[in-house]
Structure formats: structure tokens, C-alpha cells
PyMOL CGO cylinders between C-alpha atoms (Angstrom):
from pymol import cmd
from pymol.cgo import CYLINDER

trace = [
    CYLINDER, -11.09, 14.14, 18.93, -10.57, 10.41, 18.86, 0.3, 1, 1, 1, 1, 1, 1,
    CYLINDER, -10.57, 10.41, 18.86, -8.46, 8.89, 16.06, 0.3, 1, 1, 1, 1, 1, 1,
    CYLINDER, -8.46, 8.89, 16.06, -10.38, 6.70, 13.61, 0.3, 1, 1, 1, 1, 1, 1,
    CYLINDER, -10.38, 6.70, 13.61, -9.56, 3.95, 11.12, 0.3, 1, 1, 1, 1, 1, 1,
    CYLINDER, -9.56, 3.95, 11.12, -9.96, 4.46, 7.36, 0.3, 1, 1, 1, 1, 1, 1,
    CYLINDER, -9.96, 4.46, 7.36, -11.24, 1.24, 5.76, 0.3, 1, 1, 1, 1, 1, 1,
    CYLINDER, -11.24, 1.24, 5.76, -11.66, 0.54, 2.07, 0.3, 1, 1, 1, 1, 1, 1,
    CYLINDER, -11.66, 0.54, 2.07, -13.05, -2.34, 0.04, 0.3, 1, 1, 1, 1, 1, 1,
    CYLINDER, -13.05, -2.34, 0.04, -11.95, -2.02, -3.60, 0.3, 1, 1, 1, 1, 1, 1,
    CYLINDER, -11.95, -2.02, -3.60, -14.02, -3.51, -6.39, 0.3, 1, 1, 1, 1, 1, 1,
    CYLINDER, -14.02, -3.51, -6.39, -13.92, -3.50, -10.16, 0.3, 1, 1, 1, 1, 1, 1,
    CYLINDER, -13.92, -3.50, -10.16, -16.71, -0.93, -10.62, 0.3, 1, 1, 1, 1, 1, 1,
    CYLINDER, -16.71, -0.93, -10.62, -16.79, 0.86, -7.24, 0.3, 1, 1, 1, 1, 1, 1,
    CYLINDER, -16.79, 0.86, -7.24, -14.97, 1.10, -3.93, 0.3, 1, 1, 1, 1, 1, 1,
    CYLINDER, -14.97, 1.10, -3.93, -16.55, 1.25, -0.49, 0.3, 1, 1, 1, 1, 1, 1,
    CYLINDER, -16.55, 1.25, -0.49, -14.87, 3.48, 2.08, 0.3, 1, 1, 1, 1, 1, 1,
    CYLINDER, -14.87, 3.48, 2.08, -15.66, 4.01, 5.75, 0.3, 1, 1, 1, 1, 1, 1,
    CYLINDER, -15.66, 4.01, 5.75, -14.40, 5.72, 8.87, 0.3, 1, 1, 1, 1, 1, 1,
    CYLINDER, -14.40, 5.72, 8.87, -14.61, 3.44, 11.90, 0.3, 1, 1, 1, 1, 1, 1,
    CYLINDER, -14.61, 3.44, 11.90, -14.05, 4.32, 15.55, 0.3, 1, 1, 1, 1, 1, 1,
    CYLINDER, -14.05, 4.32, 15.55, -12.98, 1.65, 18.03, 0.3, 1, 1, 1, 1, 1, 1,
    CYLINDER, -12.98, 1.65, 18.03, -14.99, 2.39, 21.16, 0.3, 1, 1, 1, 1, 1, 1,
    CYLINDER, -14.99, 2.39, 21.16, -13.49, -0.34, 23.38, 0.3, 1, 1, 1, 1, 1, 1,
    CYLINDER, -13.49, -0.34, 23.38, -13.69, -2.89, 20.50, 0.3, 1, 1, 1, 1, 1, 1,
    CYLINDER, -13.69, -2.89, 20.50, -17.28, -1.93, 19.67, 0.3, 1, 1, 1, 1, 1, 1,
    CYLINDER, -17.28, -1.93, 19.67, -16.31, -0.90, 16.11, 0.3, 1, 1, 1, 1, 1, 1,
    CYLINDER, -16.31, -0.90, 16.11, -18.75, 1.93, 15.41, 0.3, 1, 1, 1, 1, 1, 1,
    CYLINDER, -18.75, 1.93, 15.41, -18.97, 3.20, 11.81, 0.3, 1, 1, 1, 1, 1, 1,
    CYLINDER, -18.97, 3.20, 11.81, -18.87, 6.99, 11.76, 0.3, 1, 1, 1, 1, 1, 1,
    CYLINDER, -18.87, 6.99, 11.76, -19.09, 7.61, 8.02, 0.3, 1, 1, 1, 1, 1, 1,
    CYLINDER, -19.09, 7.61, 8.02, -19.42, 5.46, 4.88, 0.3, 1, 1, 1, 1, 1, 1,
    CYLINDER, -19.42, 5.46, 4.88, -19.55, 6.05, 1.13, 0.3, 1, 1, 1, 1, 1, 1,
    CYLINDER, -19.55, 6.05, 1.13, -19.30, 4.30, -2.22, 0.3, 1, 1, 1, 1, 1, 1,
    CYLINDER, -19.30, 4.30, -2.22, -16.96, 5.68, -4.89, 0.3, 1, 1, 1, 1, 1, 1,
    CYLINDER, -16.96, 5.68, -4.89, -17.82, 4.88, -8.51, 0.3, 1, 1, 1, 1, 1, 1,
    CYLINDER, -17.82, 4.88, -8.51, -14.76, 4.39, -10.71, 0.3, 1, 1, 1, 1, 1, 1,
    CYLINDER, -14.76, 4.39, -10.71, -14.30, 6.13, -14.06, 0.3, 1, 1, 1, 1, 1, 1,
    CYLINDER, -14.30, 6.13, -14.06, -12.10, 3.38, -15.52, 0.3, 1, 1, 1, 1, 1, 1,
    CYLINDER, -12.10, 3.38, -15.52, -14.30, 2.59, -18.52, 0.3, 1, 1, 1, 1, 1, 1,
    CYLINDER, -14.30, 2.59, -18.52, -14.86, 6.29, -19.31, 0.3, 1, 1, 1, 1, 1, 1,
    CYLINDER, -14.86, 6.29, -19.31, -11.11, 6.91, -19.28, 0.3, 1, 1, 1, 1, 1, 1,
    CYLINDER, -11.11, 6.91, -19.28, -10.47, 3.86, -21.47, 0.3, 1, 1, 1, 1, 1, 1,
    CYLINDER, -10.47, 3.86, -21.47, -13.09, 4.97, -24.01, 0.3, 1, 1, 1, 1, 1, 1,
    CYLINDER, -13.09, 4.97, -24.01, -11.68, 8.51, -24.11, 0.3, 1, 1, 1, 1, 1, 1,
    CYLINDER, -11.68, 8.51, -24.11, -8.15, 7.23, -24.73, 0.3, 1, 1, 1, 1, 1, 1,
    CYLINDER, -8.15, 7.23, -24.73, -9.35, 4.89, -27.48, 0.3, 1, 1, 1, 1, 1, 1,
    CYLINDER, -9.35, 4.89, -27.48, -11.25, 7.74, -29.17, 0.3, 1, 1, 1, 1, 1, 1,
    CYLINDER, -11.25, 7.74, -29.17, -8.18, 9.98, -28.98, 0.3, 1, 1, 1, 1, 1, 1,
    CYLINDER, -8.18, 9.98, -28.98, -6.03, 7.19, -30.39, 0.3, 1, 1, 1, 1, 1, 1,
    CYLINDER, -6.03, 7.19, -30.39, -8.40, 6.61, -33.33, 0.3, 1, 1, 1, 1, 1, 1,
    CYLINDER, -8.40, 6.61, -33.33, -8.43, 10.32, -34.21, 0.3, 1, 1, 1, 1, 1, 1,
    CYLINDER, -8.43, 10.32, -34.21, -4.64, 10.51, -34.02, 0.3, 1, 1, 1, 1, 1, 1,
    CYLINDER, -4.64, 10.51, -34.02, -4.18, 7.43, -36.21, 0.3, 1, 1, 1, 1, 1, 1,
    CYLINDER, -4.18, 7.43, -36.21, -6.60, 8.81, -38.80, 0.3, 1, 1, 1, 1, 1, 1,
    CYLINDER, -6.60, 8.81, -38.80, -4.80, 12.14, -38.85, 0.3, 1, 1, 1, 1, 1, 1,
    CYLINDER, -4.80, 12.14, -38.85, -1.44, 10.44, -39.36, 0.3, 1, 1, 1, 1, 1, 1,
    CYLINDER, -1.44, 10.44, -39.36, -2.81, 8.22, -42.13, 0.3, 1, 1, 1, 1, 1, 1,
    CYLINDER, -2.81, 8.22, -42.13, -4.13, 11.22, -44.06, 0.3, 1, 1, 1, 1, 1, 1,
    CYLINDER, -4.13, 11.22, -44.06, -0.90, 13.23, -44.05, 0.3, 1, 1, 1, 1, 1, 1,
    CYLINDER, -0.90, 13.23, -44.05, 1.81, 10.69, -44.77, 0.3, 1, 1, 1, 1, 1, 1,
    CYLINDER, 1.81, 10.69, -44.77, 2.36, 8.13, -47.46, 0.3, 1, 1, 1, 1, 1, 1,
    CYLINDER, 2.36, 8.13, -47.46, 4.69, 5.98, -45.42, 0.3, 1, 1, 1, 1, 1, 1,
    CYLINDER, 4.69, 5.98, -45.42, 5.94, 6.41, -41.93, 0.3, 1, 1, 1, 1, 1, 1,
    CYLINDER, 5.94, 6.41, -41.93, 8.38, 4.08, -40.25, 0.3, 1, 1, 1, 1, 1, 1,
    CYLINDER, 8.38, 4.08, -40.25, 7.36, 2.42, -37.02, 0.3, 1, 1, 1, 1, 1, 1,
    CYLINDER, 7.36, 2.42, -37.02, 8.35, 4.32, -33.88, 0.3, 1, 1, 1, 1, 1, 1,
    CYLINDER, 8.35, 4.32, -33.88, 7.30, 1.93, -31.16, 0.3, 1, 1, 1, 1, 1, 1,
    CYLINDER, 7.30, 1.93, -31.16, 10.79, 0.86, -29.97, 0.3, 1, 1, 1, 1, 1, 1,
    CYLINDER, 10.79, 0.86, -29.97, 11.82, 4.28, -28.65, 0.3, 1, 1, 1, 1, 1, 1,
    CYLINDER, 11.82, 4.28, -28.65, 9.34, 4.41, -25.79, 0.3, 1, 1, 1, 1, 1, 1,
    CYLINDER, 9.34, 4.41, -25.79, 9.56, 2.94, -22.31, 0.3, 1, 1, 1, 1, 1, 1,
    CYLINDER, 9.56, 2.94, -22.31, 7.49, 3.17, -19.16, 0.3, 1, 1, 1, 1, 1, 1,
    CYLINDER, 7.49, 3.17, -19.16, 8.87, 4.30, -15.86, 0.3, 1, 1, 1, 1, 1, 1,
    CYLINDER, 8.87, 4.30, -15.86, 8.90, 2.03, -12.83, 0.3, 1, 1, 1, 1, 1, 1,
    CYLINDER, 8.90, 2.03, -12.83, 5.65, 2.07, -10.87, 0.3, 1, 1, 1, 1, 1, 1,
    CYLINDER, 5.65, 2.07, -10.87, 3.61, 2.97, -13.96, 0.3, 1, 1, 1, 1, 1, 1,
    CYLINDER, 3.61, 2.97, -13.96, -0.09, 2.14, -13.83, 0.3, 1, 1, 1, 1, 1, 1,
    CYLINDER, -0.09, 2.14, -13.83, -2.64, 2.32, -16.65, 0.3, 1, 1, 1, 1, 1, 1,
    CYLINDER, -2.64, 2.32, -16.65, -4.61, 5.60, -16.56, 0.3, 1, 1, 1, 1, 1, 1,
    CYLINDER, -4.61, 5.60, -16.56, -7.83, 3.85, -15.51, 0.3, 1, 1, 1, 1, 1, 1,
    CYLINDER, -7.83, 3.85, -15.51, -6.12, 2.28, -12.47, 0.3, 1, 1, 1, 1, 1, 1,
    CYLINDER, -6.12, 2.28, -12.47, -4.16, 5.45, -11.69, 0.3, 1, 1, 1, 1, 1, 1,
    CYLINDER, -4.16, 5.45, -11.69, -7.46, 7.35, -11.57, 0.3, 1, 1, 1, 1, 1, 1,
    CYLINDER, -7.46, 7.35, -11.57, -8.83, 4.83, -9.07, 0.3, 1, 1, 1, 1, 1, 1,
    CYLINDER, -8.83, 4.83, -9.07, -5.77, 5.13, -6.80, 0.3, 1, 1, 1, 1, 1, 1,
    CYLINDER, -5.77, 5.13, -6.80, -5.78, 8.93, -6.92, 0.3, 1, 1, 1, 1, 1, 1,
    CYLINDER, -5.78, 8.93, -6.92, -9.53, 9.11, -6.23, 0.3, 1, 1, 1, 1, 1, 1,
    CYLINDER, -9.53, 9.11, -6.23, -9.19, 7.00, -3.07, 0.3, 1, 1, 1, 1, 1, 1,
    CYLINDER, -9.19, 7.00, -3.07, -6.13, 9.01, -2.00, 0.3, 1, 1, 1, 1, 1, 1,
    CYLINDER, -6.13, 9.01, -2.00, -8.03, 12.28, -2.52, 0.3, 1, 1, 1, 1, 1, 1,
    CYLINDER, -8.03, 12.28, -2.52, -10.87, 11.12, -0.29, 0.3, 1, 1, 1, 1, 1, 1,
    CYLINDER, -10.87, 11.12, -0.29, -8.39, 9.94, 2.35, 0.3, 1, 1, 1, 1, 1, 1,
    CYLINDER, -8.39, 9.94, 2.35, -6.79, 13.40, 2.43, 0.3, 1, 1, 1, 1, 1, 1,
    CYLINDER, -6.79, 13.40, 2.43, -10.19, 15.12, 2.60, 0.3, 1, 1, 1, 1, 1, 1,
    CYLINDER, -10.19, 15.12, 2.60, -11.32, 12.96, 5.49, 0.3, 1, 1, 1, 1, 1, 1,
    CYLINDER, -11.32, 12.96, 5.49, -8.00, 13.38, 7.29, 0.3, 1, 1, 1, 1, 1, 1,
    CYLINDER, -8.00, 13.38, 7.29, -8.65, 17.13, 7.40, 0.3, 1, 1, 1, 1, 1, 1,
    CYLINDER, -8.65, 17.13, 7.40, -12.00, 16.52, 9.11, 0.3, 1, 1, 1, 1, 1, 1,
    CYLINDER, -12.00, 16.52, 9.11, -10.81, 13.99, 11.70, 0.3, 1, 1, 1, 1, 1, 1,
    CYLINDER, -10.81, 13.99, 11.70, -7.47, 12.37, 12.60, 0.3, 1, 1, 1, 1, 1, 1,
    CYLINDER, -7.47, 12.37, 12.60, -6.95, 9.01, 10.88, 0.3, 1, 1, 1, 1, 1, 1,
    CYLINDER, -6.95, 9.01, 10.88, -4.83, 6.67, 12.99, 0.3, 1, 1, 1, 1, 1, 1,
    CYLINDER, -4.83, 6.67, 12.99, -4.55, 3.77, 10.55, 0.3, 1, 1, 1, 1, 1, 1,
    CYLINDER, -4.55, 3.77, 10.55, -5.65, 2.51, 7.16, 0.3, 1, 1, 1, 1, 1, 1,
    CYLINDER, -5.65, 2.51, 7.16, -6.95, -0.96, 6.37, 0.3, 1, 1, 1, 1, 1, 1,
    CYLINDER, -6.95, -0.96, 6.37, -7.94, -2.41, 3.04, 0.3, 1, 1, 1, 1, 1, 1,
    CYLINDER, -7.94, -2.41, 3.04, -9.89, -5.57, 2.30, 0.3, 1, 1, 1, 1, 1, 1,
    CYLINDER, -9.89, -5.57, 2.30, -8.15, -7.51, -0.47, 0.3, 1, 1, 1, 1, 1, 1,
    CYLINDER, -8.15, -7.51, -0.47, -9.87, -10.62, -1.79, 0.3, 1, 1, 1, 1, 1, 1,
    CYLINDER, -9.87, -10.62, -1.79, -9.48, -12.69, -4.94, 0.3, 1, 1, 1, 1, 1, 1,
    CYLINDER, -9.48, -12.69, -4.94, -12.33, -14.52, -6.58, 0.3, 1, 1, 1, 1, 1, 1,
    CYLINDER, -12.33, -14.52, -6.58, -11.92, -17.77, -8.49, 0.3, 1, 1, 1, 1, 1, 1,
    CYLINDER, -11.92, -17.77, -8.49, -14.70, -17.39, -11.05, 0.3, 1, 1, 1, 1, 1, 1,
    CYLINDER, -14.70, -17.39, -11.05, -14.22, -20.88, -12.50, 0.3, 1, 1, 1, 1, 1, 1,
    CYLINDER, -14.22, -20.88, -12.50, -14.58, -22.50, -9.08, 0.3, 1, 1, 1, 1, 1, 1,
    CYLINDER, -14.58, -22.50, -9.08, -17.65, -20.34, -8.32, 0.3, 1, 1, 1, 1, 1, 1,
    CYLINDER, -17.65, -20.34, -8.32, -19.39, -21.55, -11.48, 0.3, 1, 1, 1, 1, 1, 1,
    CYLINDER, -19.39, -21.55, -11.48, -18.49, -25.23, -11.00, 0.3, 1, 1, 1, 1, 1, 1,
    CYLINDER, -18.49, -25.23, -11.00, -17.68, -26.23, -7.40, 0.3, 1, 1, 1, 1, 1, 1,
    CYLINDER, -17.68, -26.23, -7.40, -16.78, -29.84, -8.31, 0.3, 1, 1, 1, 1, 1, 1,
    CYLINDER, -16.78, -29.84, -8.31, -14.01, -28.94, -10.76, 0.3, 1, 1, 1, 1, 1, 1,
    CYLINDER, -14.01, -28.94, -10.76, -10.72, -30.78, -10.05, 0.3, 1, 1, 1, 1, 1, 1,
    CYLINDER, -10.72, -30.78, -10.05, -7.43, -31.82, -11.64, 0.3, 1, 1, 1, 1, 1, 1,
    CYLINDER, -7.43, -31.82, -11.64, -6.90, -31.43, -15.39, 0.3, 1, 1, 1, 1, 1, 1,
    CYLINDER, -6.90, -31.43, -15.39, -10.31, -29.79, -15.96, 0.3, 1, 1, 1, 1, 1, 1,
    CYLINDER, -10.31, -29.79, -15.96, -9.35, -27.02, -13.55, 0.3, 1, 1, 1, 1, 1, 1,
]
cmd.load_cgo(trace, "trace")
């Protein structure tokens, strides 16, 4: 079996992934898929859970001191919606690696300047 390249193109709502073989620089796509992210579903579920918890606390106590200074996040922490996205891509990478040997991984990273896309002549202080 010939080693292939795992390519991904992350987006805000979905990520495109593909396995590409390099037949003497011909770049032949073997397999491709689009992963839909669950970021908004996770965010909504956490907000719902938070609202229920806050209501429960408000019903059972007259006054409760703030407890927000005793918590800290570990290094490398990501929000649950982004962590889900990373783990989903990693899961598919591991699944595909069992089917065929993956020699390398490449990811397309681009940044969009939405203000410049809306108004191409923007310059200086307006920008």
C-alpha cells in the first residue's frame, strides 16, 4: 500500500477532509468528506445546563457568597465547542490511518478580513 497525505480545511461550520495520493506529482484524491461541527449544539446545551443550575441555586439559598475566584483553567484548555471539533478531526484521522498508512498531514489555514471584503477601498483611519 502506498502512503497517502491527510489534508484538512477547517471552517466555522464544517471541515473538509481528504486523503490524497501523490502519483508522481499527479495529486490524486482517494477519499473526501465534509464534517459538520456540533459547536452551536454544545454551546446551547451548556447554556441550558447553566440556567437550570442557577435557578436551582436561587431557589434553595437566601444568600450565597461568590465563588468565582477559586477556579482556574489548565494550560492548553479549549472551550468545549472547539475541543469537540479537534477531537472529531482526530477521530477521523485515526480511523483513516487504520485503513491506509498516512505519511503526512497538511492543513489549510486562512484568515479572512471581513471588513476589507465588504469595502475594498478602505484605508487609514477608517480601517
